PDB file of N, CA, C and O in Angstrom:
ATOM      1  N   UNK A   1     166.232  17.834 254.936  1.00  0.00           N
ATOM      2  CA  UNK A   1     167.327  17.081 255.505  1.00  0.00           C
ATOM      3  C   UNK A   1     167.634  15.840 254.665  1.00  0.00           C
ATOM      4  O   UNK A   1     168.784  15.409 254.587  1.00  0.00           O
ATOM      5  N   UNK A   2     166.618  15.278 254.048  1.00  0.00           N
ATOM      6  CA  UNK A   2     166.864  14.101 253.205  1.00  0.00           C
ATOM      7  C   UNK A   2     167.747  14.468 252.019  1.00  0.00           C
ATOM      8  O   UNK A   2     168.624  13.697 251.628  1.00  0.00           O
ATOM      9  N   UNK A   3     167.514  15.641 251.450  1.00  0.00           N
ATOM     10  CA  UNK A   3     168.334  16.085 250.314  1.00  0.00           C
ATOM     11  C   UNK A   3     169.778  16.308 250.747  1.00  0.00           C
ATOM     12  O   UNK A   3     170.709  15.919 250.041  1.00  0.00           O
ATOM     13  N   UNK A   4     169.966  16.934 251.911  1.00  0.00           N
ATOM     14  CA  UNK A   4     171.326  17.167 252.405  1.00  0.00           C
ATOM     15  C   UNK A   4     172.022  15.831 252.659  1.00  0.00           C
ATOM     16  O   UNK A   4     173.193  15.659 252.324  1.00  0.00           O
ATOM     17  N   UNK A   5     171.282  14.877 253.262  1.00  0.00           N
ATOM     18  CA  UNK A   5     171.854  13.556 253.497  1.00  0.00           C
ATOM     19  C   UNK A   5     172.218  12.847 252.201  1.00  0.00           C
ATOM     20  O   UNK A   5     173.250  12.182 252.115  1.00  0.00           O
ATOM     21  N   UNK A   6     171.366  12.993 251.200  1.00  0.00           N
ATOM     22  CA  UNK A   6     171.650  12.377 249.906  1.00  0.00           C
ATOM     23  C   UNK A   6     172.866  12.986 249.241  1.00  0.00           C
ATOM     24  O   UNK A   6     173.696  12.278 248.670  1.00  0.00           O
ATOM     25  N   UNK A   7     172.967  14.306 249.317  1.00  0.00           N
ATOM     26  CA  UNK A   7     174.138  14.976 248.747  1.00  0.00           C
ATOM     27  C   UNK A   7     175.409  14.584 249.489  1.00  0.00           C
ATOM     28  O   UNK A   7     176.471  14.431 248.887  1.00  0.00           O
ATOM     29  N   UNK A   8     175.285  14.421 250.808  1.00  0.00           N
ATOM     30  CA  UNK A   8     176.450  14.131 251.635  1.00  0.00           C
ATOM     31  C   UNK A   8     177.190  12.877 251.229  1.00  0.00           C
ATOM     32  O   UNK A   8     178.421  12.851 251.231  1.00  0.00           O
ATOM     33  N   UNK A   9     176.453  11.835 250.882  1.00  0.00           N
ATOM     34  CA  UNK A   9     177.165  10.617 250.498  1.00  0.00           C
ATOM     35  C   UNK A   9     177.256  10.426 248.989  1.00  0.00           C
ATOM     36  O   UNK A   9     177.872   9.463 248.533  1.00  0.00           O
ATOM     37  N   UNK A  10     176.659  11.315 248.207  1.00  0.00           N
ATOM     38  CA  UNK A  10     176.782  11.225 246.746  1.00  0.00           C
ATOM     39  C   UNK A  10     177.898  12.130 246.213  1.00  0.00           C
ATOM     40  O   UNK A  10     178.571  11.776 245.245  1.00  0.00           O
ATOM     41  N   UNK A  11     178.095  13.282 246.833  1.00  0.00           N
ATOM     42  CA  UNK A  11     179.098  14.231 246.352  1.00  0.00           C
ATOM     43  C   UNK A  11     180.534  13.697 246.338  1.00  0.00           C
ATOM     44  O   UNK A  11     181.303  14.086 245.459  1.00  0.00           O
ATOM     45  N   UNK A  12     180.925  12.834 247.261  1.00  0.00           N
ATOM     46  CA  UNK A  12     182.308  12.331 247.178  1.00  0.00           C
ATOM     47  C   UNK A  12     182.614  11.639 245.851  1.00  0.00           C
ATOM     48  O   UNK A  12     183.778  11.528 245.469  1.00  0.00           O
ATOM     49  N   UNK A  13     181.595  11.180 245.152  1.00  0.00           N
ATOM     50  CA  UNK A  13     181.845  10.490 243.884  1.00  0.00           C
ATOM     51  C   UNK A  13     182.212  11.439 242.755  1.00  0.00           C
ATOM     52  O   UNK A  13     182.416  11.007 241.621  1.00  0.00           O
ATOM     53  N   UNK A  14     182.298  12.726 243.056  1.00  0.00           N
ATOM     54  CA  UNK A  14     182.884  13.668 242.103  1.00  0.00           C
ATOM     55  C   UNK A  14     184.402  13.570 242.114  1.00  0.00           C
ATOM     56  O   UNK A  14     185.070  14.085 241.217  1.00  0.00           O
ATOM     57  N   UNK A  15     184.945  12.909 243.131  1.00  0.00           N
ATOM     58  CA  UNK A  15     186.384  12.648 243.203  1.00  0.00           C
ATOM     59  C   UNK A  15     186.709  11.559 242.189  1.00  0.00           C
ATOM     60  O   UNK A  15     185.977  10.577 242.064  1.00  0.00           O
ATOM     61  N   UNK A  16     187.787  11.733 241.481  1.00  0.00           N
ATOM     62  CA  UNK A  16     188.128  10.797 240.399  1.00  0.00           C
ATOM     63  C   UNK A  16     188.454   9.394 240.909  1.00  0.00           C
ATOM     64  O   UNK A  16     188.130   8.411 240.242  1.00  0.00           O
ATOM     65  N   UNK A  17     189.081   9.282 242.066  1.00  0.00           N
ATOM     66  CA  UNK A  17     189.467   7.978 242.594  1.00  0.00           C
ATOM     67  C   UNK A  17     188.279   7.327 243.295  1.00  0.00           C
ATOM     68  O   UNK A  17     187.789   7.841 244.300  1.00  0.00           O
ATOM     69  N   UNK A  18     187.820   6.201 242.765  1.00  0.00           N
ATOM     70  CA  UNK A  18     186.634   5.524 243.285  1.00  0.00           C
ATOM     71  C   UNK A  18     186.818   5.071 244.724  1.00  0.00           C
ATOM     72  O   UNK A  18     185.912   5.232 245.543  1.00  0.00           O
ATOM     73  N   UNK A  19     187.966   4.511 245.042  1.00  0.00           N
ATOM     74  CA  UNK A  19     188.206   3.994 246.396  1.00  0.00           C
ATOM     75  C   UNK A  19     188.153   5.125 247.431  1.00  0.00           C
ATOM     76  O   UNK A  19     187.535   4.970 248.484  1.00  0.00           O
ATOM     77  N   UNK A  20     188.787   6.241 247.139  1.00  0.00           N
ATOM     78  CA  UNK A  20     188.766   7.393 248.048  1.00  0.00           C
ATOM     79  C   UNK A  20     187.349   7.921 248.215  1.00  0.00           C
ATOM     80  O   UNK A  20     186.918   8.218 249.329  1.00  0.00           O
ATOM     81  N   UNK A  21     186.629   8.036 247.108  1.00  0.00           N
ATOM     82  CA  UNK A  21     185.249   8.524 247.169  1.00  0.00           C
ATOM     83  C   UNK A  21     184.374   7.599 248.001  1.00  0.00           C
ATOM     84  O   UNK A  21     183.532   8.068 248.766  1.00  0.00           O
ATOM     85  N   UNK A  22     184.561   6.304 247.861  1.00  0.00           N
ATOM     86  CA  UNK A  22     183.765   5.342 248.616  1.00  0.00           C
ATOM     87  C   UNK A  22     184.071   5.425 250.108  1.00  0.00           C
ATOM     88  O   UNK A  22     183.159   5.366 250.932  1.00  0.00           O
ATOM     89  N   UNK A  23     185.323   5.558 250.455  1.00  0.00           N
ATOM     90  CA  UNK A  23     185.690   5.671 251.870  1.00  0.00           C
ATOM     91  C   UNK A  23     185.088   6.935 252.468  1.00  0.00           C
ATOM     92  O   UNK A  23     184.544   6.891 253.572  1.00  0.00           O
ATOM     93  N   UNK A  24     185.173   8.050 251.771  1.00  0.00           N
ATOM     94  CA  UNK A  24     184.593   9.300 252.266  1.00  0.00           C
ATOM     95  C   UNK A  24     183.077   9.156 252.402  1.00  0.00           C
ATOM     96  O   UNK A  24     182.502   9.601 253.395  1.00  0.00           O
ATOM     97  N   UNK A  25     182.432   8.544 251.421  1.00  0.00           N
ATOM     98  CA  UNK A  25     180.983   8.337 251.489  1.00  0.00           C
ATOM     99  C   UNK A  25     180.604   7.455 252.668  1.00  0.00           C
ATOM    100  O   UNK A  25     179.602   7.713 253.334  1.00  0.00           O
ATOM    101  N   UNK A  26     181.383   6.426 252.934  1.00  0.00           N
ATOM    102  CA  UNK A  26     181.098   5.546 254.071  1.00  0.00           C
ATOM    103  C   UNK A  26     181.211   6.302 255.400  1.00  0.00           C
ATOM    104  O   UNK A  26     180.402   6.098 256.304  1.00  0.00           O
ATOM    105  N   UNK A  27     182.206   7.165 255.512  1.00  0.00           N
ATOM    106  CA  UNK A  27     182.370   7.961 256.733  1.00  0.00           C
ATOM    107  C   UNK A  27     181.181   8.908 256.901  1.00  0.00           C
ATOM    108  O   UNK A  27     180.651   9.058 258.002  1.00  0.00           O
ATOM    109  N   UNK A  28     180.768   9.541 255.811  1.00  0.00           N
ATOM    110  CA  UNK A  28     179.627  10.456 255.872  1.00  0.00           C
ATOM    111  C   UNK A  28     178.364   9.709 256.296  1.00  0.00           C
ATOM    112  O   UNK A  28     177.614  10.192 257.143  1.00  0.00           O
ATOM    113  N   UNK A  29     178.126   8.541 255.715  1.00  0.00           N
ATOM    114  CA  UNK A  29     176.943   7.747 256.061  1.00  0.00           C
ATOM    115  C   UNK A  29     177.005   7.301 257.519  1.00  0.00           C
ATOM    116  O   UNK A  29     175.985   7.317 258.207  1.00  0.00           O
ATOM    117  N   UNK A  30     178.175   6.908 257.999  1.00  0.00           N
ATOM    118  CA  UNK A  30     178.330   6.503 259.395  1.00  0.00           C
ATOM    119  C   UNK A  30     177.890   7.625 260.338  1.00  0.00           C
ATOM    120  O   UNK A  30     177.114   7.397 261.266  1.00  0.00           O
ATOM    121  N   UNK A  31     178.390   8.834 260.092  1.00  0.00           N
ATOM    122  CA  UNK A  31     178.015   9.958 260.956  1.00  0.00           C
ATOM    123  C   UNK A  31     176.551  10.345 260.785  1.00  0.00           C
ATOM    124  O   UNK A  31     175.905  10.752 261.750  1.00  0.00           O
ATOM    125  N   UNK A  32     176.026  10.225 259.589  1.00  0.00           N
ATOM    126  CA  UNK A  32     174.614  10.552 259.359  1.00  0.00           C
ATOM    127  C   UNK A  32     173.708   9.585 260.119  1.00  0.00           C
ATOM    128  O   UNK A  32     172.714  10.003 260.714  1.00  0.00           O
ATOM    129  N   UNK A  33     174.044   8.311 260.101  1.00  0.00           N
ATOM    130  CA  UNK A  33     173.225   7.332 260.807  1.00  0.00           C
ATOM    131  C   UNK A  33     173.283   7.542 262.317  1.00  0.00           C
ATOM    132  O   UNK A  33     172.269   7.399 263.000  1.00  0.00           O
ATOM    133  N   UNK A  34     174.463   7.880 262.845  1.00  0.00           N
ATOM    134  CA  UNK A  34     174.552   8.170 264.273  1.00  0.00           C
ATOM    135  C   UNK A  34     173.784   9.440 264.610  1.00  0.00           C
ATOM    136  O   UNK A  34     173.202   9.536 265.691  1.00  0.00           O
ATOM    137  N   UNK A  35     173.770  10.422 263.704  1.00  0.00           N
ATOM    138  CA  UNK A  35     172.992  11.642 263.934  1.00  0.00           C
ATOM    139  C   UNK A  35     171.500  11.329 263.979  1.00  0.00           C
ATOM    140  O   UNK A  35     170.769  11.903 264.786  1.00  0.00           O
ATOM    141  N   UNK A  36     171.049  10.431 263.127  1.00  0.00           N
ATOM    142  CA  UNK A  36     169.640  10.029 263.142  1.00  0.00           C
ATOM    143  C   UNK A  36     169.293   9.364 264.468  1.00  0.00           C
ATOM    144  O   UNK A  36     168.246   9.641 265.053  1.00  0.00           O
ATOM    145  N   UNK A  37     170.172   8.489 264.938  1.00  0.00           N
ATOM    146  CA  UNK A  37     169.936   7.828 266.228  1.00  0.00           C
ATOM    147  C   UNK A  37     169.895   8.861 267.357  1.00  0.00           C
ATOM    148  O   UNK A  37     169.069   8.754 268.263  1.00  0.00           O
ATOM    149  N   UNK A  38     170.772   9.851 267.307  1.00  0.00           N
ATOM    150  CA  UNK A  38     170.788  10.890 268.337  1.00  0.00           C
ATOM    151  C   UNK A  38     169.497  11.701 268.313  1.00  0.00           C
ATOM    152  O   UNK A  38     168.934  12.000 269.366  1.00  0.00           O
ATOM    153  N   UNK A  39     169.019  12.063 267.107  1.00  0.00           N
ATOM    154  CA  UNK A  39     167.774  12.834 266.987  1.00  0.00           C
ATOM    155  C   UNK A  39     166.606  12.025 267.542  1.00  0.00           C
ATOM    156  O   UNK A  39     165.764  12.566 268.258  1.00  0.00           O
ATOM    157  N   UNK A  40     166.550  10.734 267.218  1.00  0.00           N
ATOM    158  CA  UNK A  40     165.488   9.895 267.757  1.00  0.00           C
ATOM    159  C   UNK A  40     165.541   9.857 269.274  1.00  0.00           C
ATOM    160  O   UNK A  40     164.507   9.910 269.940  1.00  0.00           O
ATOM    161  N   UNK A  41     166.735   9.765 269.811  1.00  0.00           N
ATOM    162  CA  UNK A  41     166.898   9.722 271.264  1.00  0.00           C
ATOM    163  C   UNK A  41     166.535  11.061 271.896  1.00  0.00           C
ATOM    164  O   UNK A  41     165.840  11.098 272.912  1.00  0.00           O
ATOM    165  N   UNK A  42     166.984  12.130 271.321  1.00  0.00           N
ATOM    166  CA  UNK A  42     166.822  13.457 271.920  1.00  0.00           C
ATOM    167  C   UNK A  42     165.404  13.987 271.801  1.00  0.00           C
ATOM    168  O   UNK A  42     164.841  14.485 272.776  1.00  0.00           O
ATOM    169  N   UNK A  43     164.824  13.883 270.618  1.00  0.00           N
ATOM    170  CA  UNK A  43     163.547  14.536 270.366  1.00  0.00           C
ATOM    171  C   UNK A  43     162.353  13.580 270.362  1.00  0.00           C
ATOM    172  O   UNK A  43     161.220  14.021 270.553  1.00  0.00           O
ATOM    173  N   UNK A  44     162.579  12.305 270.152  1.00  0.00           N
ATOM    174  CA  UNK A  44     161.481  11.344 270.125  1.00  0.00           C
ATOM    175  C   UNK A  44     161.476  10.465 271.372  1.00  0.00           C
ATOM    176  O   UNK A  44     160.635   9.578 271.517  1.00  0.00           O
ATOM    177  N   UNK A  45     162.420  10.722 272.263  1.00  0.00           N
ATOM    178  CA  UNK A  45     162.531  10.013 273.537  1.00  0.00           C
ATOM    179  C   UNK A  45     162.658   8.499 273.369  1.00  0.00           C
ATOM    180  O   UNK A  45     162.190   7.733 274.210  1.00  0.00           O
ATOM    181  N   UNK A  46     163.286   8.083 272.293  1.00  0.00           N
ATOM    182  CA  UNK A  46     163.576   6.668 272.080  1.00  0.00           C
ATOM    183  C   UNK A  46     164.879   6.353 272.808  1.00  0.00           C
ATOM    184  O   UNK A  46     165.847   7.103 272.676  1.00  0.00           O
ATOM    185  N   UNK A  47     164.928   5.277 273.565  1.00  0.00           N
ATOM    186  CA  UNK A  47     166.209   4.922 274.199  1.00  0.00           C
ATOM    187  C   UNK A  47     167.316   4.824 273.138  1.00  0.00           C
ATOM    188  O   UNK A  47     167.101   4.297 272.046  1.00  0.00           O
ATOM    189  N   UNK A  48     168.509   5.346 273.484  1.00  0.00           N
ATOM    190  CA  UNK A  48     169.557   5.483 272.475  1.00  0.00           C
ATOM    191  C   UNK A  48     169.891   4.175 271.788  1.00  0.00           C
ATOM    192  O   UNK A  48     169.981   4.139 270.560  1.00  0.00           O
ATOM    193  N   UNK A  49     170.077   3.100 272.535  1.00  0.00           N
ATOM    194  CA  UNK A  49     170.480   1.841 271.912  1.00  0.00           C
ATOM    195  C   UNK A  49     169.374   1.255 271.047  1.00  0.00           C
ATOM    196  O   UNK A  49     169.654   0.587 270.052  1.00  0.00           O
ATOM    197  N   UNK A  50     168.130   1.495 271.414  1.00  0.00           N
ATOM    198  CA  UNK A  50     167.018   1.056 270.557  1.00  0.00           C
ATOM    199  C   UNK A  50     167.025   1.849 269.254  1.00  0.00           C
ATOM    200  O   UNK A  50     166.850   1.285 268.174  1.00  0.00           O
ATOM    201  N   UNK A  51     167.229   3.165 269.363  1.00  0.00           N
ATOM    202  CA  UNK A  51     167.302   4.006 268.167  1.00  0.00           C
ATOM    203  C   UNK A  51     168.478   3.581 267.290  1.00  0.00           C
ATOM    204  O   UNK A  51     168.356   3.517 266.066  1.00  0.00           O
ATOM    205  N   UNK A  52     169.616   3.293 267.921  1.00  0.00           N
ATOM    206  CA  UNK A  52     170.788   2.857 267.163  1.00  0.00           C
ATOM    207  C   UNK A  52     170.512   1.546 266.431  1.00  0.00           C
ATOM    208  O   UNK A  52     170.907   1.381 265.277  1.00  0.00           O
ATOM    209  N   UNK A  53     169.832   0.613 267.104  1.00  0.00           N
ATOM    210  CA  UNK A  53     169.513  -0.658 266.448  1.00  0.00           C
ATOM    211  C   UNK A  53     168.554  -0.459 265.281  1.00  0.00           C
ATOM    212  O   UNK A  53     168.694  -1.103 264.241  1.00  0.00           O
ATOM    213  N   UNK A  54     167.579   0.434 265.452  1.00  0.00           N
ATOM    214  CA  UNK A  54     166.652   0.723 264.357  1.00  0.00           C
ATOM    215  C   UNK A  54     167.403   1.297 263.162  1.00  0.00           C
ATOM    216  O   UNK A  54     167.129   0.934 262.018  1.00  0.00           O
ATOM    217  N   UNK A  55     168.335   2.177 263.424  1.00  0.00           N
ATOM    218  CA  UNK A  55     169.117   2.792 262.351  1.00  0.00           C
ATOM    219  C   UNK A  55     170.013   1.754 261.682  1.00  0.00           C
ATOM    220  O   UNK A  55     170.143   1.741 260.458  1.00  0.00           O
ATOM    221  N   UNK A  56     170.633   0.884 262.482  1.00  0.00           N
ATOM    222  CA  UNK A  56     171.504  -0.151 261.922  1.00  0.00           C
ATOM    223  C   UNK A  56     170.700  -1.112 261.049  1.00  0.00           C
ATOM    224  O   UNK A  56     171.119  -1.443 259.940  1.00  0.00           O
ATOM    225  N   UNK A  57     169.556  -1.556 261.542  1.00  0.00           N
ATOM    226  CA  UNK A  57     168.722  -2.479 260.756  1.00  0.00           C
ATOM    227  C   UNK A  57     168.220  -1.785 259.492  1.00  0.00           C
ATOM    228  O   UNK A  57     168.264  -2.366 258.408  1.00  0.00           O
ATOM    229  N   UNK A  58     167.746  -0.555 259.624  1.00  0.00           N
ATOM    230  CA  UNK A  58     167.281   0.188 258.449  1.00  0.00           C
ATOM    231  C   UNK A  58     168.402   0.421 257.455  1.00  0.00           C
ATOM    232  O   UNK A  58     168.205   0.259 256.251  1.00  0.00           O
ATOM    233  N   UNK A  59     169.583   0.801 257.944  1.00  0.00           N
ATOM    234  CA  UNK A  59     170.729   1.007 257.058  1.00  0.00           C
ATOM    235  C   UNK A  59     171.143  -0.268 256.350  1.00  0.00           C
ATOM    236  O   UNK A  59     171.519  -0.246 255.178  1.00  0.00           O
ATOM    237  N   UNK A  60     171.070  -1.388 257.073  1.00  0.00           N
ATOM    238  CA  UNK A  60     171.403  -2.679 256.468  1.00  0.00           C
ATOM    239  C   UNK A  60     170.427  -3.041 255.358  1.00  0.00           C
ATOM    240  O   UNK A  60     170.831  -3.545 254.310  1.00  0.00           O
ATOM    241  N   UNK A  61     169.141  -2.786 255.587  1.00  0.00           N
ATOM    242  CA  UNK A  61     168.142  -3.066 254.546  1.00  0.00           C
ATOM    243  C   UNK A  61     168.355  -2.192 253.316  1.00  0.00           C
ATOM    244  O   UNK A  61     168.241  -2.667 252.186  1.00  0.00           O
ATOM    245  N   UNK A  62     168.661  -0.927 253.531  1.00  0.00           N
ATOM    246  CA  UNK A  62     168.925  -0.024 252.397  1.00  0.00           C
ATOM    247  C   UNK A  62     170.178  -0.474 251.645  1.00  0.00           C
ATOM    248  O   UNK A  62     170.198  -0.477 250.414  1.00  0.00           O
ATOM    249  N   UNK A  63     171.213  -0.852 252.380  1.00  0.00           N
ATOM    250  CA  UNK A  63     172.445  -1.335 251.754  1.00  0.00           C
ATOM    251  C   UNK A  63     172.189  -2.592 250.934  1.00  0.00           C
ATOM    252  O   UNK A  63     172.666  -2.706 249.805  1.00  0.00           O
ATOM    253  N   UNK A  64     171.439  -3.535 251.496  1.00  0.00           N
ATOM    254  CA  UNK A  64     171.139  -4.787 250.783  1.00  0.00           C
ATOM    255  C   UNK A  64     170.303  -4.521 249.532  1.00  0.00           C
ATOM    256  O   UNK A  64     170.543  -5.123 248.485  1.00  0.00           O
ATOM    257  N   UNK A  65     169.327  -3.626 249.636  1.00  0.00           N
ATOM    258  CA  UNK A  65     168.521  -3.319 248.445  1.00  0.00           C
ATOM    259  C   UNK A  65     169.375  -2.633 247.384  1.00  0.00           C
ATOM    260  O   UNK A  65     169.174  -2.862 246.191  1.00  0.00           O
ATOM    261  N   UNK A  66     170.323  -1.797 247.799  1.00  0.00           N
ATOM    262  CA  UNK A  66     171.230  -1.172 246.829  1.00  0.00           C
ATOM    263  C   UNK A  66     172.075  -2.193 246.103  1.00  0.00           C
ATOM    264  O   UNK A  66     172.311  -2.080 244.900  1.00  0.00           O
ATOM    265  N   UNK A  67     172.533  -3.198 246.845  1.00  0.00           N
ATOM    266  CA  UNK A  67     173.331  -4.262 246.205  1.00  0.00           C
ATOM    267  C   UNK A  67     172.459  -5.033 245.223  1.00  0.00           C
ATOM    268  O   UNK A  67     172.889  -5.322 244.106  1.00  0.00           O
ATOM    269  N   UNK A  68     171.234  -5.367 245.629  1.00  0.00           N
ATOM    270  CA  UNK A  68     170.341  -6.114 244.729  1.00  0.00           C
ATOM    271  C   UNK A  68     170.004  -5.325 243.474  1.00  0.00           C
ATOM    272  O   UNK A  68     170.020  -5.867 242.369  1.00  0.00           O
ATOM    273  N   UNK A  69     169.699  -4.052 243.647  1.00  0.00           N
ATOM    274  CA  UNK A  69     169.368  -3.217 242.484  1.00  0.00           C
ATOM    275  C   UNK A  69     170.599  -2.999 241.608  1.00  0.00           C
ATOM    276  O   UNK A  69     170.509  -3.032 240.381  1.00  0.00           O
ATOM    277  N   UNK A  70     171.743  -2.775 242.243  1.00  0.00           N
ATOM    278  CA  UNK A  70     172.963  -2.524 241.487  1.00  0.00           C
ATOM    279  C   UNK A  70     173.457  -3.731 240.723  1.00  0.00           C
ATOM    280  O   UNK A  70     174.122  -3.578 239.699  1.00  0.00           O
ATOM    281  N   UNK A  71     173.152  -4.923 241.191  1.00  0.00           N
ATOM    282  CA  UNK A  71     173.624  -6.120 240.518  1.00  0.00           C
ATOM    283  C   UNK A  71     172.638  -6.637 239.463  1.00  0.00           C
ATOM    284  O   UNK A  71     172.913  -7.620 238.775  1.00  0.00           O
ATOM    285  N   UNK A  72     171.505  -5.972 239.347  1.00  0.00           N
ATOM    286  CA  UNK A  72     170.479  -6.428 238.386  1.00  0.00           C
ATOM    287  C   UNK A  72     170.832  -6.028 236.972  1.00  0.00           C
ATOM    288  O   UNK A  72     170.084  -6.328 236.041  1.00  0.00           O
TER     289      UNK A  72
END
C-alpha cells in the first residue's frame, strides 16, 4: 500500500504542466490521508477525530521535512 500511495501522488508529475500536476497530487494526498484515518477508525478502533488529527499532524511533519530537504 505504501508503494501505491507513493505512486498516487508522484505520477501526476508526468504531466507537463507543473501547476496542474501539483493540484492533482494534492487532491490524491488529501484522499489518501482521509483513507488512512478511516482505516485507523475502522480496523484499529481509534476514534475518527483522533485518527484524523494523527494523520494531519503526521502529514504536516512530512510536508515540513519535504520543504526543508527540498530547500537544502
